[in-house]
C-alpha positions in Angstrom: -166.8 106.1 -97.9 -168.4 108.8 -95.7 -169.5 106.9 -92.6 -166.1 105.2 -92.3 -164.4 108.6 -92.4 -166.6 109.9 -89.7 -165.7 107.2 -87.3 -162.0 107.5 -88.2 -162.1 111.2 -87.6 -163.6 110.6 -84.2 -160.7 108.3 -83.3 -162.7 105.1 -83.3 -160.4 102.1 -83.0 -161.7 98.9 -84.6 -160.0 95.5 -84.0 -162.1 93.8 -86.7 -161.1 96.4 -89.2 -157.5 96.2 -88.2 -157.5 92.4 -88.6 -159.1 92.8 -92.1 -156.4 95.3 -93.1 -153.6 93.1 -91.8 -154.8 90.2 -93.9 -155.2 92.4 -97.0 -151.8 93.9 -96.3 -150.2 90.5 -96.2 -151.9 89.6 -99.5 -150.5 92.8 -101.0 -147.0 92.0 -99.7 -147.2 88.6 -101.4 -148.6 90.3 -104.5 -145.6 92.7 -104.5 -143.3 89.7 -104.4 -145.2 88.2 -107.3 -144.7 91.2 -109.5 -141.0 90.4 -109.8 -141.8 86.9 -111.1 -145.1 87.1 -112.9 -144.9 88.9 -116.2 -147.2 91.9 -116.4 -148.4 90.7 -119.8 -150.0 87.6 -118.1 -151.7 89.6 -115.3 -152.8 92.3 -117.8 -153.8 90.0 -120.6 -157.5 90.9 -120.4 -157.0 94.7 -120.2 -157.6 95.1 -123.9 -160.8 93.2 -123.7 -162.1 95.4 -120.9 -161.2 98.5 -122.9 -163.1 97.1 -125.9 -166.1 96.2 -123.7 -166.0 92.4 -124.2 -169.5 91.2 -123.3 -168.3 87.7 -122.2 -165.7 89.1 -119.8 -168.1 91.8 -118.5 -170.8 89.1 -117.9 -168.4 86.9 -115.9 -167.8 89.6 -113.2 -171.4 90.8 -113.4 -172.7 87.2 -112.8 -170.6 86.9 -109.7 -172.0 90.1 -108.3 -175.5 89.1 -109.4 -175.2 86.0 -107.1 -173.8 88.1 -104.3 -176.5 90.7 -104.4 -179.3 88.1 -104.8 -178.2 86.8 -101.4 -179.4 88.6 -98.3 -176.3 90.6 -97.5 -177.9 91.9 -94.3 -178.0 88.3 -92.9 -174.3 87.9 -93.9 -172.9 91.3 -92.7 -169.4 92.6 -93.3 -167.7 91.6 -90.1 -165.7 94.7 -89.5 -166.5 94.8 -85.8 -168.5 98.0 -86.1 -172.1 98.4 -86.9 -171.3 101.7 -88.6 -168.7 100.2 -90.9 -171.0 97.2 -91.6 -173.8 99.5 -92.7 -171.6 101.7 -94.9 -169.9 98.7 -96.6 -173.3 97.2 -97.2 -174.5 100.5 -98.8 -171.2 100.8 -100.8 -171.5 97.3 -102.2 -175.0 97.8 -103.5 -174.0 101.2 -104.9 -170.9 100.2 -106.8 -172.6 97.0 -108.1 -175.5 99.1 -109.2 -173.3 101.5 -111.1 -171.7 98.6 -112.9 -175.0 96.9 -113.8 -176.4 100.2 -115.0 -173.4 101.1 -117.2 -173.5 97.6 -118.8 -177.3 97.9 -119.4 -176.7 101.3 -121.2 -173.7 100.1 -123.2 -174.0 99.7 -126.9 -173.0 96.0 -126.7 -176.0 95.2 -124.5 -178.8 93.1 -126.2 -182.4 93.7 -125.3 -182.6 90.5 -123.2 -179.3 91.4 -121.4 -180.6 94.9 -120.7 -183.7 93.6 -119.1 -181.6 91.3 -116.8 -179.1 94.0 -115.9 -181.9 96.5 -115.2 -183.4 94.0 -112.7 -179.9 93.8 -111.2 -179.8 97.6 -110.8 -183.3 97.6 -109.3 -182.2 95.0 -106.7 -179.2 97.2 -105.8 -181.3 100.3 -105.4 -183.7 98.5 -103.2 -180.7 97.3 -101.2 -179.4 100.8 -100.7 -182.8 101.9 -99.4 -182.9 99.2 -96.7 -182.8 100.4 -93.1 -179.6 98.6 -92.5 -177.9 100.5 -95.4 -179.2 103.9 -94.2 -178.1 103.2 -90.6 -174.6 104.8 -90.9 -176.0 108.1 -92.2 -179.0 108.1 -90.0 -177.0 107.5 -86.8 -174.6 110.3 -87.6 -177.3 112.9 -88.2 -180.0 111.6 -85.9 -182.4 111.8 -88.9 -183.1 109.7 -91.9 -181.6 111.1 -95.1 -184.8 110.5 -97.1 -187.0 112.2 -94.5 -185.1 115.4 -94.6 -185.2 116.2 -98.3 -187.2 119.4 -97.7 -184.6 120.7 -95.2 -181.0 122.0 -95.7 -179.4 119.3 -93.7 -176.3 117.8 -95.4 -176.5 114.0 -96.0 -174.5 114.8 -99.2 -172.8 111.4 -99.4 -175.8 109.1 -98.9 -178.0 111.2 -101.3 -175.3 111.7 -103.9 -174.3 108.1 -104.1 -177.9 106.9 -104.2 -178.8 109.5 -106.8 -176.1 108.3 -109.2 -177.7 104.9 -109.4 -181.1 106.5 -109.7 -179.8 108.6 -112.6 -178.6 105.5 -114.5 -182.0 103.9 -113.9 -183.7 107.0 -115.3 -181.7 106.8 -118.4 -182.9 103.3 -119.0 -186.5 104.2 -118.4 -187.7 107.8 -117.7 -190.9 106.4 -116.1 -189.3 103.8 -113.8 -190.6 103.2 -110.2 -187.8 105.4 -108.8 -188.3 108.4 -111.1 -190.1 110.5 -108.6 -187.5 109.8 -105.9 -184.8 110.7 -108.4 -186.5 114.1 -109.0 -186.9 114.8 -105.3 -183.3 113.9 -104.4 -182.0 115.9 -107.4 -184.0 118.9 -106.3 -182.7 118.6 -102.7 -179.1 118.2 -103.8 -179.2 121.2 -106.2 -180.8 123.4 -103.6 -178.2 122.5 -101.0 -175.2 122.9 -103.4 -176.5 126.3 -104.5 -177.1 127.5 -100.9 -173.4 127.4 -100.0 -170.3 129.1 -101.3 -168.3 126.1 -100.3 -169.3 122.5 -99.8 -172.1 120.6 -98.2 -171.5 118.5 -95.1 -171.3 114.8 -95.2 -171.8 114.6 -91.5 -172.2 117.3 -88.9 -168.9 119.2 -88.8 -167.3 117.1 -91.5 -167.1 118.1 -95.2 -165.6 116.1 -98.0 -165.4 117.5 -101.6 -165.4 113.9 -103.0 -168.9 113.4 -101.6 -170.1 116.7 -103.1 -168.7 115.4 -106.4 -171.0 112.4 -106.3 -174.0 114.7 -105.9 -172.9 116.9 -108.9 -172.3 113.8 -111.0 -175.8 112.6 -110.2 -177.2 115.9 -111.4 -175.4 115.4 -114.7 -177.2 112.1 -115.1 -180.5 113.6 -114.1 -180.0 116.5 -116.6 -179.2 114.0 -119.4 -182.2 111.8 -118.6 -184.8 114.5 -118.1 -183.6 117.5 -120.1 -183.8 119.7 -116.9 -180.7 121.9 -116.9 -178.4 121.8 -113.9 -175.7 123.8 -115.6 -175.7 126.5 -113.0 -174.8 124.2 -110.1 -172.3 122.2 -112.2 -170.4 125.3 -113.2 -170.5 126.7 -109.7 -169.1 123.5 -108.3 -166.2 123.5 -110.9 -165.3 127.1 -109.8 -165.3 126.1 -106.1 -163.2 123.0 -106.6 -160.6 124.8 -108.7 -160.4 127.8 -106.3 -160.7 126.0 -103.0 -160.3 122.3 -103.0 -157.2 121.5 -105.2 -153.8 121.2 -103.8 -151.8 124.1 -105.2 -148.7 122.2 -106.1 -150.2 119.4 -108.1 -154.0 119.8 -108.5 -155.1 116.8 -106.3 -158.5 117.1 -104.7 -158.3 118.0 -101.0 -159.8 115.2 -99.0 -161.5 117.2 -96.2 -162.4 120.9 -95.9 -164.5 123.3 -93.8 -167.9 124.1 -95.2 -166.4 127.3 -96.5 -163.8 125.2 -98.4 -160.7 125.8 -96.2 -158.4 122.8 -96.5 -158.1 120.6 -93.4 -155.7 118.0 -94.9 -153.7 117.1 -98.0 -155.0 116.0 -101.4 -155.5 112.2 -101.8 -155.3 109.9 -104.8 -158.3 107.9 -103.8 -160.6 110.9 -103.5 -159.2 112.6 -106.7 -159.8 109.6 -108.9 -163.2 108.7 -107.5 -164.3 112.3 -108.0 -163.0 112.2 -111.5 -165.2 109.2 -112.2 -168.3 110.8 -110.6 -167.8 114.1 -112.4 -167.4 112.4 -115.8 -171.2 112.2 -115.8 -171.5 116.0 -115.3 -168.4 118.0 -116.2 -165.9 116.0 -118.3 -163.5 119.1 -118.4 -163.1 119.1 -114.6 -163.1 115.3 -114.5 -160.3 115.0 -117.0 -158.3 117.8 -115.3 -158.5 115.9 -111.9 -157.5 112.6 -113.6 -154.5 114.2 -115.4 -153.4 116.0 -112.3 -153.6 112.8 -110.3 -151.8 110.7 -112.8 -149.0 113.3 -113.2 -148.4 113.5 -109.4 -149.1 109.8 -108.4 -148.6 107.3 -111.2 -145.6 105.0 -111.1 -144.8 101.9 -113.1 -142.5 99.0 -112.4 -141.9 96.0 -114.6 -145.0 96.9 -116.6 -147.2 97.0 -113.5 -148.8 100.5 -112.9 -149.9 101.9 -109.5 -151.1 105.2 -108.0 -149.7 106.6 -104.8 -152.2 107.8 -102.2 -150.2 111.0 -101.4 -148.1 113.2 -103.5 -144.4 113.8 -102.6 -144.1 116.3 -99.9 -147.8 115.9 -98.9 -147.7 112.7 -96.9 -150.6 112.1 -94.6 -152.3 109.4 -92.5 -153.9 106.4 -94.1 -157.4 105.3 -93.2 -160.4 103.3 -94.3 -160.7 105.3 -97.6 -157.2 104.8 -98.7 -157.2 101.2 -97.8 -153.8 99.5 -97.4 -150.9 101.6 -98.5 -147.8 99.6 -99.3 -144.5 101.5 -100.0 -146.7 104.6 -100.6 -148.9 102.8 -103.3 -152.6 103.0 -102.6 -155.1 100.2 -103.2 -158.1 102.5 -103.4 -156.2 105.1 -105.4 -155.1 102.5 -108.0 -158.5 100.9 -108.2 -160.5 104.1 -108.6 -158.1 105.3 -111.2 -159.2 102.5 -113.5 -162.5 104.3 -114.1 -161.3 107.6 -115.4 -158.4 106.0 -117.2 -160.9 104.0 -119.2 -163.4 106.8 -119.6 -160.7 109.2 -121.0 -159.0 106.6 -123.2 -155.7 106.3 -121.3 -155.0 102.8 -122.6 -151.4 102.6 -121.3 -152.2 103.6 -117.7 -155.3 101.4 -117.8 -153.3 98.4 -118.8 -150.7 98.9 -116.1 -153.3 99.5 -113.4 -155.3 96.5 -114.5 -152.3 94.2 -114.4 -151.5 95.1 -110.8 -155.2 95.1 -109.7 -155.8 91.7 -111.3 -152.7 90.2 -109.7 -153.3 91.6 -106.2 -157.0 90.9 -106.4 -156.5 87.2 -106.8 -159.3 86.4 -109.2 -161.4 83.2 -108.7 -163.2 81.9 -111.8 -165.8 79.2 -111.2 -168.9 78.2 -113.1 -168.8 81.1 -115.5 -168.5 83.7 -112.7 -165.6 85.7 -111.3 -164.9 87.1 -107.9 -161.8 88.7 -106.4 -160.7 87.0 -103.2 -158.9 90.0 -101.5 -161.5 92.7 -102.1 -164.7 90.8 -101.2 -168.1 91.9 -102.4 -167.4 95.6 -102.2 -164.1 95.1 -104.1 -166.0 93.2 -106.9 -168.6 96.1 -107.0 -165.9 98.7 -107.3 -164.1 96.8 -110.1 -167.3 96.3 -112.1 -168.1 100.0 -111.9 -164.5 101.1 -112.8 -163.9 98.5 -115.5 -167.1 99.5 -117.4 -166.8 103.3 -116.9 -168.2 104.9 -120.1 -166.6 107.7 -122.0 -168.2 111.1 -121.0 -171.3 112.2 -123.0 -170.7 109.4 -125.5 -173.0 107.0 -127.3 -172.1 104.4 -124.7 -174.3 106.1 -122.2 -177.4 107.6 -123.7 -181.1 107.5 -122.8 -183.0 104.5 -124.2 -186.0 106.6 -125.1 -186.1 109.7 -127.1 -187.3 113.0 -125.7 -190.9 114.0 -126.3 -190.2 116.3 -129.3 -187.1 117.4 -131.2 -188.2 121.0 -130.9 -188.3 120.7 -127.1 -184.9 119.0 -127.1 -183.5 121.8 -129.2 -185.0 124.4 -127.0 -183.5 122.9 -123.8 -180.1 122.6 -125.6 -180.1 126.3 -126.6 -181.0 127.3 -123.0 -178.2 125.1 -121.7 -175.8 126.5 -124.3 -176.4 130.1 -123.2 -175.8 129.1 -119.5 -172.9 126.9 -120.3 -171.2 129.6 -122.4 -170.7 131.9 -119.5 -167.0 132.3 -118.6 -165.8 130.2 -115.7 -163.7 131.8 -113.0 -161.1 129.0 -113.0 -158.4 128.0 -110.6 -154.7 127.4 -111.3 -155.1 123.7 -112.3 -158.1 124.1 -114.7 -157.4 123.5 -118.4 -159.4 126.6 -119.3 -157.0 128.9 -117.5 -156.1 131.9 -119.6 -152.6 132.6 -118.6 -151.1 129.6 -120.4 -150.0 127.7 -117.3 -151.9 124.6 -118.4 -153.6 123.3 -121.5 -152.4 123.0 -125.1 -153.0 125.4 -127.9 -156.2 124.4 -129.6 -157.4 126.0 -132.7 -160.1 128.5 -132.4 -163.5 127.9 -134.0 -163.6 128.5 -137.7 -166.6 129.8 -139.5 -168.1 127.4 -142.0 -167.0 128.1 -145.6 -169.5 129.9 -147.8 -170.7 128.1 -150.8 -169.5 129.5 -154.1 -172.4 130.5 -156.4 -172.5 129.2 -160.0 -170.3 131.5 -162.2 -168.6 133.1 -159.2 -164.8 133.0 -159.5 -162.8 131.0 -157.0 -161.0 132.9 -154.3 -157.2 132.8 -154.7 -155.5 130.2 -152.5 -152.7 131.4 -150.3 -149.4 129.6 -150.1 -148.3 128.7 -146.7 -150.3 129.2 -143.5 -151.9 132.6 -142.8 -151.1 133.9 -139.4 -152.8 136.6 -137.4 -151.3 138.8 -134.7 -151.6 137.3 -131.2 -154.3 138.5 -129.0 -152.9 139.9 -125.7 -154.0 138.1 -122.6 -155.4 135.1 -124.5 -153.9 131.7 -125.5 -155.0 129.0 -127.8 -156.5 126.9 -125.0 -159.0 129.6 -124.2 -159.8 130.6 -127.8 -160.7 127.0 -128.7 -163.5 126.7 -126.2 -166.8 127.9 -127.7 -170.3 127.7 -126.4 -170.9 124.4 -128.2 -167.8 122.8 -126.7 -168.7 123.9 -123.2 -172.3 122.7 -123.7 -171.1 119.3 -124.8 -168.6 119.1 -122.0 -171.4 119.6 -119.5 -173.4 116.8 -121.1 -176.0 119.2 -122.5 -175.6 117.8 -126.1 -176.7 114.3 -126.7 
């Protein structure tokens, strides 16, 4: 995540982190050997149950994380050898676990009693993210606390964006929860900072990562859905910036690091592309799906039924760091793990099964007393897997507010307002599915007017044989014609 990137960019060498990666790399090498002898059907046997949202399987992993987060993680720090890394991994563990707990609480399969328990788990994770020890990595980089600078234009986009995602899930569970006011303040600060730039907001002074900006936009999508306050303007502006500035021209991967103006400072990465797709599924499913499909097209590989994502596309090799995790023969641990989320969200069952088989094998699951943990990933790995394996479909019934809005009329009014804003044409980039030159996207049918009712006694209209065709419209293709205001509005999460 962000703090780790800052230290790596500054050239910090960390013996503790190197030791950790050496051990994990050895585990991956052994896992690679096992792929030749362990049938993928055994390792991926549970993939179908995860896709179906099996409550028993979900609870097993959730119970393991519940025990982990109930312990005082501050007293048992991540021994990376760096206080910065320890702080960031502490924050990341609480954040990813909180996303998993929140998604499960909002799922249709959750019972009232289970929702209460999972909501308490989410509250515990939010409280953990707000601890001084969790805020240290961001505070030390900026010289100021992220929550004390909400009225300013100072960046902090990673800490605030990741935090606000969990606050958004909590708001969907209960609009009047104890963190509701904080959710409003953070959302207002993020929206103001994102609209104030024509590029991207800094993660740290002099360091800008589009993936961290994506977390902020995703959190605004959740805030919009929970409160009815439209964030369509910033969501659309962000999509335009990403497609114009931050996507690798050859394959559409998300550029990992840019200037604040959006100029690329490195190649696109699988880990950032797939994590951004997961975050943006809460705000802009069109952009989220486009990122996922571009990443899969450029990076997915399968061997003996085991699927994996490369970290870098062919011809764009780059250095590996804390974000990529171990990279073995070009295959990325983080890239493959983060791809599970959008694969599930967008219903890519084949890729999900392949990725899950490899992740399950390499992760070395340990089941004991009705709980599950993964030996190689540790607490943060368990948190990431719970979040990705329970990622909901965008704008679906699997992730809806528990309480209705105050009045149907108010809800309809806000929807109409959002429709008018969402209906504005996007200035899209070369990898956006709404591009009008036919380079991408399939031919969808245009919207059809509803059939008029035939009055009593009125003769039936003659039926035409075959399919009526109209002359093509110059400069437009089927993909663009099929996107009406309602479709755009639903894609932005404005329609419940």
